[in-house]
Biopython code that builds the backbone (N, CA, C, O; Angstrom):
import numpy as np
from Bio.PDB.StructureBuilder import StructureBuilder

atoms = [
    (1, "MET", "N", (84.819, 56.555, 93.561)),
    (1, "MET", "CA", (86.169, 56.228, 93.183)),
    (1, "MET", "C", (87.146, 57.088, 93.978)),
    (1, "MET", "O", (86.928, 58.285, 94.162)),
    (2, "GLU", "N", (88.201, 56.476, 94.436)),
    (2, "GLU", "CA", (89.222, 57.224, 95.151)),
    (2, "GLU", "C", (90.056, 58.035, 94.172)),
    (2, "GLU", "O", (90.042, 57.797, 92.964)),
    (3, "LYS", "N", (90.783, 58.997, 94.725)),
    (3, "LYS", "CA", (91.617, 59.863, 93.887)),
    (3, "LYS", "C", (92.659, 59.055, 93.115)),
    (3, "LYS", "O", (92.891, 59.311, 91.933)),
    (4, "GLN", "N", (93.294, 58.073, 93.782)),
    (4, "GLN", "CA", (94.321, 57.248, 93.132)),
    (4, "GLN", "C", (93.710, 56.413, 92.003)),
    (4, "GLN", "O", (94.316, 56.271, 90.941)),
    (5, "GLU", "N", (92.521, 55.866, 92.227)),
    (5, "GLU", "CA", (91.862, 55.066, 91.193)),
    (5, "GLU", "C", (91.514, 55.921, 89.979)),
    (5, "GLU", "O", (91.659, 55.476, 88.841)),
    (6, "LYS", "N", (91.052, 57.159, 90.222)),
    (6, "LYS", "CA", (90.741, 58.063, 89.117)),
    (6, "LYS", "C", (92.002, 58.401, 88.336)),
    (6, "LYS", "O", (91.992, 58.450, 87.106)),
    (7, "SER", "N", (93.085, 58.632, 89.066)),
    (7, "SER", "CA", (94.356, 58.943, 88.417)),
    (7, "SER", "C", (94.817, 57.772, 87.552)),
    (7, "SER", "O", (95.249, 57.972, 86.417)),
    (8, "ASN", "N", (94.727, 56.560, 88.080)),
    (8, "ASN", "CA", (95.109, 55.373, 87.310)),
    (8, "ASN", "C", (94.232, 55.203, 86.075)),
    (8, "ASN", "O", (94.716, 54.829, 85.006)),
    (9, "PHE", "N", (92.947, 55.479, 86.228)),
    (9, "PHE", "CA", (92.019, 55.380, 85.100)),
    (9, "PHE", "C", (92.425, 56.339, 83.990)),
    (9, "PHE", "O", (92.486, 55.947, 82.825)),
    (10, "TRP", "N", (92.704, 57.592, 84.340)),
    (10, "TRP", "CA", (93.066, 58.586, 83.331)),
    (10, "TRP", "C", (94.424, 58.288, 82.712)),
    (10, "TRP", "O", (94.637, 58.552, 81.529)),
    (11, "GLN", "N", (95.341, 57.743, 83.499)),
    (11, "GLN", "CA", (96.639, 57.354, 82.947)),
    (11, "GLN", "C", (96.468, 56.218, 81.934)),
    (11, "GLN", "O", (97.075, 56.238, 80.864)),
    (12, "ALA", "N", (95.648, 55.242, 82.274)),
    (12, "ALA", "CA", (95.404, 54.118, 81.366)),
    (12, "ALA", "C", (94.697, 54.590, 80.097)),
    (12, "ALA", "O", (95.022, 54.148, 78.995)),
    (13, "LEU", "N", (93.744, 55.477, 80.258)),
    (13, "LEU", "CA", (93.030, 56.013, 79.101)),
    (13, "LEU", "C", (93.978, 56.811, 78.204)),
    (13, "LEU", "O", (93.907, 56.713, 76.979)),
    (14, "GLY", "N", (94.854, 57.589, 78.808)),
    (14, "GLY", "CA", (95.841, 58.350, 78.040)),
    (14, "GLY", "C", (96.786, 57.440, 77.279)),
    (14, "GLY", "O", (97.117, 57.707, 76.124)),
    (15, "LEU", "N", (97.221, 56.366, 77.924)),
    (15, "LEU", "CA", (98.110, 55.410, 77.266)),
    (15, "LEU", "C", (97.403, 54.738, 76.089)),
    (15, "LEU", "O", (97.986, 54.591, 75.015)),
    (16, "ALA", "N", (96.160, 54.334, 76.290)),
    (16, "ALA", "CA", (95.395, 53.704, 75.208)),
    (16, "ALA", "C", (95.226, 54.676, 74.039)),
    (16, "ALA", "O", (95.314, 54.280, 72.877)),
    (17, "TRP", "N", (94.985, 55.932, 74.349)),
    (17, "TRP", "CA", (94.826, 56.957, 73.318)),
    (17, "TRP", "C", (96.123, 57.116, 72.525)),
    (17, "TRP", "O", (96.098, 57.167, 71.296)),
    (18, "GLU", "N", (97.258, 57.194, 73.230)),
    (18, "GLU", "CA", (98.559, 57.326, 72.568)),
    (18, "GLU", "C", (98.858, 56.119, 71.682)),
    (18, "GLU", "O", (99.327, 56.271, 70.554)),
    (19, "LEU", "N", (98.589, 54.931, 72.192)),
    (19, "LEU", "CA", (98.856, 53.722, 71.410)),
    (19, "LEU", "C", (97.977, 53.669, 70.167)),
    (19, "LEU", "O", (98.412, 53.207, 69.112)),
    (20, "GLY", "N", (96.748, 54.140, 70.292)),
    (20, "GLY", "CA", (95.868, 54.208, 69.131)),
    (20, "GLY", "C", (96.442, 55.096, 68.043)),
    (20, "GLY", "O", (96.401, 54.758, 66.860)),
    (21, "TYR", "N", (96.977, 56.236, 68.458)),
    (21, "TYR", "CA", (97.604, 57.134, 67.484)),
    (21, "TYR", "C", (98.862, 56.530, 66.885)),
    (21, "TYR", "O", (99.109, 56.672, 65.687)),
    (22, "VAL", "N", (99.657, 55.858, 67.702)),
    (22, "VAL", "CA", (100.896, 55.242, 67.211)),
    (22, "VAL", "C", (100.582, 54.203, 66.135)),
    (22, "VAL", "O", (101.363, 54.021, 65.201)),
    (23, "ILE", "N", (99.454, 53.529, 66.264)),
    (23, "ILE", "CA", (99.070, 52.506, 65.289)),
    (23, "ILE", "C", (98.331, 53.120, 64.094)),
    (23, "ILE", "O", (98.638, 52.797, 62.947)),
    (24, "ALA", "N", (97.368, 53.995, 64.354)),
    (24, "ALA", "CA", (96.469, 54.469, 63.302)),
    (24, "ALA", "C", (97.104, 55.465, 62.338)),
    (24, "ALA", "O", (96.897, 55.369, 61.129)),
    (25, "ILE", "N", (97.867, 56.411, 62.850)),
    (25, "ILE", "CA", (98.388, 57.471, 61.978)),
    (25, "ILE", "C", (99.290, 56.923, 60.872)),
    (25, "ILE", "O", (99.087, 57.278, 59.711)),
    (26, "PRO", "N", (100.280, 56.071, 61.175)),
    (26, "PRO", "CA", (101.103, 55.550, 60.071)),
    (26, "PRO", "C", (100.301, 54.738, 59.053)),
    (26, "PRO", "O", (100.565, 54.820, 57.853)),
    (27, "ILE", "N", (99.327, 53.957, 59.518)),
    (27, "ILE", "CA", (98.536, 53.153, 58.586)),
    (27, "ILE", "C", (97.734, 54.050, 57.647)),
    (27, "ILE", "O", (97.688, 53.805, 56.442)),
    (28, "VAL", "N", (97.109, 55.076, 58.191)),
    (28, "VAL", "CA", (96.326, 55.983, 57.348)),
    (28, "VAL", "C", (97.233, 56.740, 56.379)),
    (28, "VAL", "O", (96.954, 56.802, 55.182)),
    (29, "VAL", "N", (98.318, 57.315, 56.901)),
    (29, "VAL", "CA", (99.199, 58.129, 56.054)),
    (29, "VAL", "C", (99.833, 57.295, 54.946)),
    (29, "VAL", "O", (99.758, 57.665, 53.774)),
    (30, "PHE", "N", (100.455, 56.178, 55.302)),
    (30, "PHE", "CA", (101.147, 55.384, 54.286)),
    (30, "PHE", "C", (100.177, 54.614, 53.392)),
    (30, "PHE", "O", (100.486, 54.349, 52.231)),
    (31, "GLY", "N", (99.013, 54.256, 53.920)),
    (31, "GLY", "CA", (98.001, 53.623, 53.078)),
    (31, "GLY", "C", (97.489, 54.580, 52.016)),
    (31, "GLY", "O", (97.377, 54.216, 50.845)),
    (32, "LEU", "N", (97.174, 55.812, 52.428)),
    (32, "LEU", "CA", (96.710, 56.806, 51.455)),
    (32, "LEU", "C", (97.812, 57.190, 50.471)),
    (32, "LEU", "O", (97.551, 57.379, 49.282)),
    (33, "LEU", "N", (99.038, 57.305, 50.967)),
    (33, "LEU", "CA", (100.158, 57.615, 50.080)),
    (33, "LEU", "C", (100.356, 56.501, 49.051)),
    (33, "LEU", "O", (100.562, 56.774, 47.869)),
    (34, "GLY", "N", (100.294, 55.255, 49.499)),
    (34, "GLY", "CA", (100.422, 54.123, 48.581)),
    (34, "GLY", "C", (99.311, 54.094, 47.550)),
    (34, "GLY", "O", (99.549, 53.803, 46.378)),
    (35, "ARG", "N", (98.103, 54.394, 47.983)),
    (35, "ARG", "CA", (96.963, 54.417, 47.054)),
    (35, "ARG", "C", (97.137, 55.522, 46.015)),
    (35, "ARG", "O", (96.904, 55.318, 44.824)),
    (36, "PHE", "N", (97.554, 56.702, 46.493)),
    (36, "PHE", "CA", (97.785, 57.824, 45.579)),
    (36, "PHE", "C", (98.854, 57.477, 44.543)),
    (36, "PHE", "O", (98.679, 57.725, 43.350)),
    (37, "LEU", "N", (99.958, 56.904, 45.011)),
    (37, "LEU", "CA", (101.048, 56.551, 44.095)),
    (37, "LEU", "C", (100.637, 55.432, 43.137)),
    (37, "LEU", "O", (101.065, 55.418, 41.983)),
    (38, "ASP", "N", (99.812, 54.496, 43.609)),
    (38, "ASP", "CA", (99.301, 53.439, 42.722)),
    (38, "ASP", "C", (98.485, 54.038, 41.580)),
    (38, "ASP", "O", (98.621, 53.622, 40.430)),
    (39, "LYS", "N", (97.637, 55.016, 41.901)),
    (39, "LYS", "CA", (96.826, 55.644, 40.851)),
    (39, "LYS", "C", (97.704, 56.441, 39.891)),
    (39, "LYS", "O", (97.461, 56.462, 38.684)),
    (40, "LYS", "N", (98.731, 57.098, 40.442)),
    (40, "LYS", "CA", (99.600, 57.921, 39.602)),
    (40, "LYS", "C", (100.444, 57.067, 38.652)),
    (40, "LYS", "O", (100.604, 57.406, 37.480)),
    (41, "PHE", "N", (100.979, 55.959, 39.166)),
    (41, "PHE", "CA", (101.872, 55.122, 38.367)),
    (41, "PHE", "C", (101.194, 53.873, 37.807)),
    (41, "PHE", "O", (101.858, 53.047, 37.180)),
    (42, "HIS", "N", (99.884, 53.718, 38.021)),
    (42, "HIS", "CA", (99.115, 52.568, 37.526)),
    (42, "HIS", "C", (99.766, 51.241, 37.941)),
    (42, "HIS", "O", (99.980, 50.350, 37.119)),
    (43, "SER", "N", (100.070, 51.140, 39.216)),
    (43, "SER", "CA", (100.754, 49.935, 39.720)),
    (43, "SER", "C", (99.938, 49.225, 40.795)),
    (43, "SER", "O", (100.492, 48.507, 41.628)),
    (44, "SER", "N", (98.639, 49.424, 40.777)),
    (44, "SER", "CA", (97.767, 48.894, 41.819)),
    (44, "SER", "C", (97.931, 47.390, 41.971)),
    (44, "SER", "O", (98.039, 46.716, 40.947)),
    (45, "PRO", "N", (97.956, 46.836, 43.111)),
    (45, "PRO", "CA", (97.909, 47.323, 44.485)),
    (45, "PRO", "C", (99.278, 47.361, 45.159)),
    (45, "PRO", "O", (99.351, 47.421, 46.386)),
    (46, "TRP", "N", (100.358, 47.327, 44.391)),
    (46, "TRP", "CA", (101.687, 47.094, 44.959)),
    (46, "TRP", "C", (102.171, 48.207, 45.875)),
    (46, "TRP", "O", (102.723, 47.922, 46.938)),
    (47, "LEU", "N", (101.984, 49.446, 45.502)),
    (47, "LEU", "CA", (102.462, 50.533, 46.359)),
    (47, "LEU", "C", (101.580, 50.696, 47.597)),
    (47, "LEU", "O", (102.058, 51.104, 48.655)),
    (48, "LEU", "N", (100.297, 50.377, 47.461)),
    (48, "LEU", "CA", (99.424, 50.365, 48.637)),
    (48, "LEU", "C", (99.908, 49.317, 49.633)),
    (48, "LEU", "O", (100.008, 49.589, 50.829)),
    (49, "LEU", "N", (100.206, 48.129, 49.137)),
    (49, "LEU", "CA", (100.714, 47.070, 50.019)),
    (49, "LEU", "C", (102.056, 47.452, 50.630)),
    (49, "LEU", "O", (102.304, 47.182, 51.805)),
    (50, "ALA", "N", (102.918, 48.078, 49.840)),
    (50, "ALA", "CA", (104.208, 48.529, 50.369)),
    (50, "ALA", "C", (103.999, 49.575, 51.458)),
    (50, "ALA", "O", (104.685, 49.555, 52.480)),
    (51, "GLY", "N", (103.056, 50.484, 51.244)),
    (51, "GLY", "CA", (102.749, 51.500, 52.251)),
    (51, "GLY", "C", (102.230, 50.887, 53.538)),
    (51, "GLY", "O", (102.592, 51.323, 54.630)),
    (52, "ILE", "N", (101.387, 49.881, 53.411)),
    (52, "ILE", "CA", (100.850, 49.215, 54.603)),
    (52, "ILE", "C", (101.957, 48.468, 55.341)),
    (52, "ILE", "O", (102.001, 48.482, 56.571)),
    (53, "ILE", "N", (102.846, 47.819, 54.602)),
    (53, "ILE", "CA", (103.957, 47.101, 55.241)),
    (53, "ILE", "C", (104.876, 48.080, 55.970)),
    (53, "ILE", "O", (105.306, 47.812, 57.092)),
    (54, "VAL", "N", (105.176, 49.210, 55.336)),
    (54, "VAL", "CA", (106.010, 50.228, 55.988)),
    (54, "VAL", "C", (105.312, 50.760, 57.236)),
    (54, "VAL", "O", (105.952, 50.966, 58.267)),
    (55, "SER", "N", (104.009, 50.982, 57.145)),
    (55, "SER", "CA", (103.273, 51.504, 58.302)),
    (55, "SER", "C", (103.244, 50.498, 59.450)),
    (55, "SER", "O", (103.294, 50.893, 60.615)),
    (56, "ILE", "N", (103.166, 49.221, 59.142)),
    (56, "ILE", "CA", (103.204, 48.199, 60.192)),
    (56, "ILE", "C", (104.561, 48.210, 60.879)),
    (56, "ILE", "O", (104.645, 48.082, 62.100)),
    (57, "ALA", "N", (105.626, 48.362, 60.095)),
    (57, "ALA", "CA", (106.970, 48.425, 60.683)),
    (57, "ALA", "C", (107.114, 49.656, 61.575)),
    (57, "ALA", "O", (107.651, 49.561, 62.679)),
    (58, "ILE", "N", (106.643, 50.799, 61.106)),
    (58, "ILE", "CA", (106.736, 52.028, 61.897)),
    (58, "ILE", "C", (105.891, 51.914, 63.161)),
    (58, "ILE", "O", (106.335, 52.314, 64.237)),
    (59, "SER", "N", (104.684, 51.377, 63.045)),
    (59, "SER", "CA", (103.818, 51.200, 64.217)),
    (59, "SER", "C", (104.449, 50.247, 65.221)),
    (59, "SER", "O", (104.392, 50.489, 66.427)),
    (60, "SER", "N", (105.044, 49.176, 64.738)),
    (60, "SER", "CA", (105.701, 48.216, 65.635)),
    (60, "SER", "C", (106.849, 48.877, 66.379)),
    (60, "SER", "O", (106.997, 48.697, 67.588)),
    (61, "PHE", "N", (107.661, 49.642, 65.661)),
    (61, "PHE", "CA", (108.764, 50.361, 66.295)),
    (61, "PHE", "C", (108.234, 51.335, 67.347)),
    (61, "PHE", "O", (108.788, 51.430, 68.442)),
    (62, "GLY", "N", (107.164, 52.056, 67.016)),
    (62, "GLY", "CA", (106.559, 52.997, 67.963)),
    (62, "GLY", "C", (106.013, 52.311, 69.197)),
    (62, "GLY", "O", (106.169, 52.814, 70.310)),
    (63, "LEU", "N", (105.369, 51.161, 69.009)),
    (63, "LEU", "CA", (104.830, 50.417, 70.148)),
    (63, "LEU", "C", (105.941, 49.906, 71.055)),
    (63, "LEU", "O", (105.842, 50.004, 72.278)),
    (64, "VAL", "N", (106.996, 49.361, 70.461)),
    (64, "VAL", "CA", (108.120, 48.865, 71.260)),
    (64, "VAL", "C", (108.742, 50.006, 72.045)),
    (64, "VAL", "O", (109.073, 49.847, 73.220)),
    (65, "SER", "N", (108.901, 51.147, 71.406)),
    (65, "SER", "CA", (109.469, 52.315, 72.076)),
    (65, "SER", "C", (108.594, 52.753, 73.250)),
    (65, "SER", "O", (109.105, 53.028, 74.335)),
    (66, "LYS", "N", (107.287, 52.818, 73.038)),
    (66, "LYS", "CA", (106.356, 53.199, 74.113)),
    (66, "LYS", "C", (106.421, 52.213, 75.273)),
    (66, "LYS", "O", (106.456, 52.620, 76.434)),
    (67, "PHE", "N", (106.438, 50.912, 74.961)),
    (67, "PHE", "CA", (106.470, 49.909, 76.019)),
    (67, "PHE", "C", (107.774, 49.952, 76.798)),
    (67, "PHE", "O", (107.775, 49.743, 78.011)),
    (68, "LYS", "N", (108.890, 50.220, 76.115)),
    (68, "LYS", "CA", (110.167, 50.337, 76.823)),
    (68, "LYS", "C", (110.137, 51.511, 77.795)),
    (68, "LYS", "O", (110.594, 51.393, 78.932)),
    (69, "LYS", "N", (109.597, 52.649, 77.346)),
    (69, "LYS", "CA", (109.486, 53.812, 78.229)),
    (69, "LYS", "C", (108.579, 53.505, 79.415)),
    (69, "LYS", "O", (108.868, 53.895, 80.546)),
    (70, "MET", "N", (107.481, 52.803, 79.146)),
    (70, "MET", "CA", (106.540, 52.472, 80.204)),
    (70, "MET", "C", (107.177, 51.522, 81.217)),
    (70, "MET", "O", (107.015, 51.710, 82.423)),
    (71, "LEU", "N", (107.897, 50.508, 80.746)),
    (71, "LEU", "CA", (108.562, 49.567, 81.652)),
    (71, "LEU", "C", (109.643, 50.260, 82.470)),
    (71, "LEU", "O", (109.813, 49.958, 83.652)),
    (72, "LYS", "N", (110.372, 51.183, 81.856)),
    (72, "LYS", "CA", (111.396, 51.941, 82.578)),
    (72, "LYS", "C", (110.753, 52.757, 83.687)),
    (72, "LYS", "O", (111.274, 52.818, 84.801)),
    (73, "LYS", "N", (109.622, 53.384, 83.387)),
    (73, "LYS", "CA", (108.911, 54.182, 84.385)),
    (73, "LYS", "C", (108.424, 53.303, 85.534)),
    (73, "LYS", "O", (108.500, 53.702, 86.696)),
    (74, "ILE", "N", (107.925, 52.114, 85.214)),
    (74, "ILE", "CA", (107.454, 51.191, 86.250)),
    (74, "ILE", "C", (108.618, 50.730, 87.112)),
    (74, "ILE", "O", (108.493, 50.661, 88.335)),
    (75, "GLU", "N", (109.754, 50.411, 86.487)),
    (75, "GLU", "CA", (110.935, 49.986, 87.251)),
    (75, "GLU", "C", (111.418, 51.095, 88.173)),
    (75, "GLU", "O", (111.749, 50.837, 89.330)),
    (76, "ASP", "N", (111.464, 52.325, 87.676)),
    (76, "ASP", "CA", (111.901, 53.450, 88.501)),
    (76, "ASP", "C", (110.950, 53.680, 89.668)),
    (76, "ASP", "O", (111.386, 53.999, 90.774)),
    (77, "THR", "N", (109.662, 53.519, 89.426)),
    (77, "THR", "CA", (108.667, 53.702, 90.481)),
    (77, "THR", "C", (108.784, 52.609, 91.535)),
    (77, "THR", "O", (108.651, 52.880, 92.728)),
    (78, "SER", "N", (109.033, 51.370, 91.102)),
    (78, "SER", "CA", (109.106, 50.264, 92.062)),
    (78, "SER", "C", (110.395, 50.311, 92.879)),
    (78, "SER", "O", (110.432, 49.766, 93.983)),
    (79, "LYS", "N", (111.452, 50.944, 92.371)),
    (79, "LYS", "CA", (112.700, 51.052, 93.126)),
    (79, "LYS", "C", (112.605, 52.092, 94.231)),
    (79, "LYS", "O", (113.289, 51.978, 95.248)),
    (80, "THR", "N", (111.774, 53.092, 94.047)),
    (80, "THR", "CA", (111.616, 54.139, 95.046)),
    (80, "THR", "C", (110.666, 53.640, 96.127)),
    (80, "THR", "O", (109.508, 53.340, 95.837)),
    (81, "PRO", "N", (111.140, 53.547, 97.381)),
    (81, "PRO", "CA", (110.248, 53.079, 98.441)),
    (81, "PRO", "C", (109.167, 54.122, 98.718)),
    (81, "PRO", "O", (109.425, 55.323, 98.649)),
    (82, "PRO", "N", (107.967, 53.662, 99.030)),
    (82, "PRO", "CA", (106.897, 54.612, 99.333)),
    (82, "PRO", "C", (107.223, 55.377, 100.610)),
    (82, "PRO", "O", (107.776, 54.818, 101.557)),
    (83, "GLN", "N", (106.879, 56.644, 100.625)),
    (83, "GLN", "CA", (107.150, 57.466, 101.798)),
    (83, "GLN", "C", (105.996, 57.351, 102.770)),
    (83, "GLN", "O", (104.827, 57.405, 102.386)),
    (84, "ASN", "N", (106.341, 57.193, 104.031)),
    (84, "ASN", "CA", (105.349, 57.102, 105.085)),
    (84, "ASN", "C", (105.109, 58.507, 105.622)),
    (84, "ASN", "O", (106.040, 59.122, 106.143)),
    (85, "PRO", "N", (103.898, 59.033, 105.514)),
    (85, "PRO", "CA", (103.640, 60.397, 105.983)),
    (85, "PRO", "C", (103.739, 60.522, 107.504)),
    (85, "PRO", "O", (103.908, 61.631, 108.013)),
    (86, "ASN", "N", (103.638, 59.422, 108.236)),
    (86, "ASN", "CA", (103.712, 59.457, 109.698)),
    (86, "ASN", "C", (105.145, 59.468, 110.203)),
    (86, "ASN", "O", (105.387, 59.728, 111.381)),
    (87, "GLN", "N", (106.093, 59.189, 109.323)),
    (87, "GLN", "CA", (107.490, 59.110, 109.720)),
    (87, "GLN", "C", (108.082, 60.518, 109.753)),
    (87, "GLN", "O", (107.897, 61.306, 108.826)),
    (88, "GLU", "N", (108.795, 60.817, 110.835)),
    (88, "GLU", "CA", (109.384, 62.144, 110.983)),
    (88, "GLU", "C", (110.724, 62.200, 110.278)),
    (88, "GLU", "O", (111.446, 61.205, 110.223)),
    (89, "SER", "N", (111.059, 63.375, 109.734)),
    (89, "SER", "CA", (112.363, 63.566, 109.102)),
    (89, "SER", "C", (113.424, 63.720, 110.162)),
    (89, "SER", "O", (113.184, 64.338, 111.199)),
    (90, "LYS", "N", (114.608, 63.161, 109.912)),
    (90, "LYS", "CA", (115.696, 63.253, 110.883)),
    (90, "LYS", "C", (116.793, 64.113, 110.354)),
    (90, "LYS", "O", (117.802, 64.313, 111.030)),
]
sb = StructureBuilder()
sb.init_structure("model")
sb.init_model(0)
sb.init_chain("A")
sb.init_seg("    ")
for serial, (resi, resn, name, xyz) in enumerate(atoms, 1):
    if name == "N":
        sb.init_residue(resn, " ", resi, " ")
    sb.init_atom(name, np.array(xyz, "f"), 0.0, 1.0, " ", f" {name:<3s}", serial, name[0])
structure = sb.get_structure()
């Protein structure tokens, strides 16, 4: 594998890891919180469902935010012309 390919691989793996956290953490936290509150207030399964719905909204917002940052980075990279190492500075 070339150096650039390895770099792209690690960048993609890092992005996948971040997206996994953006999705998983809110679902676990709000799901467990909803379950705890359901047991405390004897309202099963309503607060669990509310927690899951809130976590889906938070995860969606996080994903949209990540994708916007990623698209901005891609646009900025594509606007910058590649530098030719053989070209002399004037």
